[in-house]
C-alpha positions in Angstrom: 67.0 84.4 99.9 68.4 84.3 103.4 71.0 81.7 104.3 70.0 79.6 107.3 73.1 77.5 107.8 75.6 79.4 110.1 78.7 77.9 108.3 77.4 79.0 104.9 76.5 82.4 106.3 80.1 82.8 107.6 81.6 81.8 104.2 79.3 84.2 102.4 80.1 87.1 104.7 83.8 86.5 104.3 83.5 86.6 100.5 81.3 89.7 100.5 83.2 91.8 103.1 86.8 90.9 102.7 87.6 93.2 99.8 89.4 96.5 99.3 87.5 99.5 97.8 89.3 102.1 95.6 88.8 105.6 96.9 89.0 107.1 93.4 86.7 104.9 91.3 85.0 102.8 94.0 85.9 99.5 92.3 86.0 96.3 94.4 89.5 94.7 94.5 90.9 91.6 96.2 92.1 91.8 99.7 95.7 91.3 98.6 95.6 94.1 96.0 98.1 97.0 96.2 96.6 99.0 93.4 93.2 99.3 91.8 92.5 96.8 88.9 90.4 99.5 87.1 92.2 102.8 87.5 95.6 101.7 88.9 95.3 104.0 91.9 97.1 103.0 95.0 94.4 104.7 97.3 92.7 101.6 98.6 90.7 101.0 101.8 89.1 98.0 103.4 85.4 97.7 103.0 83.4 98.8 106.1 81.8 96.0 107.9 78.7 97.9 109.1 
């Protein structure tokens, strides 16, 4: 269901896109993570926006 309210849309986009992705196992990690929660790899990247 699409979100019509611009404030709610901004909050939803922030929570969906502000994560780090592990380049080894592709797990989603918090933005403040230094290593993967699943495989303990330190090879993390920011999630691409588009």
